[in-house]
N, C-alpha and C positions, 0 to 999 in steps of 0.2 A: 175529171177527164181532160184530155188535151184538146186544143183547138185544131181545126182542120189544117191550119198552116204548119203544124208540127208533125203531121203524119205524111207518109208517102202518097204520091198522086193516086195510086190505085185504091188505097184505103180511103183517101179523101173522096173518091168517086162513090164508094160504098156508103160513106157517111152522108153524103148529099142525097143518095137514093133513100136511105133510111129516114132522113129528115122530111123528104117529100112523100113517103109512102108508109110512115109508121102506123097508120090506122089499118093497114091491110095485114092479113096474116103472113108474117115474114118468117122464114126459117134460116137457120145457119147454112143448111145445104144450098138454099137459093142464093144467099149472099156469097157463099164460097164459089159458086158457079160463075158469078160475075168476075171473079179474079182467077178463074181456072185453077182453083186449089181444092184439095180435099177439105171437107168440113173441119177435120182436126187441125190441119195445117193452117187453114184460114183463121180458125178461132185463136190459135197460138199467135199468129201475126197480128190480128186485130187487137187482141188483149195487150200485146207488147206495145203496139203503137198508140192505142187509144187510152189504155189504162183501166179498161174493164171489158168483160166478155161481151160478145155481140148482142146477146139477148138482154143483158143488163142495160146496155146502151139504148136498145129499143124501148125497154120498159121506162128508162129515164126520160126519153123523148115523150112517150105517152103520158107519163105523170106530169111532166112540165106543161104539156098542152091542157091536161085536165085541170091543173091549178088555174091556168088562165081562164078556161071556160067557167069554172066555178066562181071566179071573181067577177067576170065580165058578162056572162050570159044568163038567160032565164031558162036554159035547158035543164031538164031533170037530171038527177044523178045517173039514171039509167041511160038517157040519151047521151050524156057525156061519156059514159063507159063505152057505148057503141061507137061514138065518133072518134074515140081515142084508141080503138083496136082491142078493147077487152071483150072477152066472150060474154060476160054478163056483169051485172052490177055487183054481185057478191065477190067475184074475182077482182073487180076494180076496187071495191072498198077495202078488201084485204091487202092488196098491193099498196094502195094509197096510205092506209094506216101503218103498214110496215115501213114505208119510206118516210112519212112525215109525223108519225105518232099522233095522229088526229084523224077523225073520220071525215069523209068528203063533206058531209052536211055541216059538221062543226066548222070545218075550214071555211066553207062558204059563208056561214054566219059571222065568223070572226074577220073575214077579209073582203067582205062585199064592198065593191066600189059604189059610192053614192053618185047616182046620175041625176 
């Protein structure tokens, strides 16, 4: 996906909002309202400028944060799922495995930071 500098200022505002609030239940309609666009028009503009649909971008942010927490925290997989905006640990594990081809537990075991 593109960096914030390569998108228009209104989409950049939405990206910043997503980065700050990714753990909350966000919807395309809510994000579209920030730009005073219909959800369909917003999704089209967001995808064109960012290179992925809005909900894919939010899932990407959530999974990046989850990777970091798996490496650096002692939180359980369930706690990480909740902290990163997933409904439950099963939904989180499925999304994590789909993105990285490894379970969250195995990722943690293979990437643990020695402290």
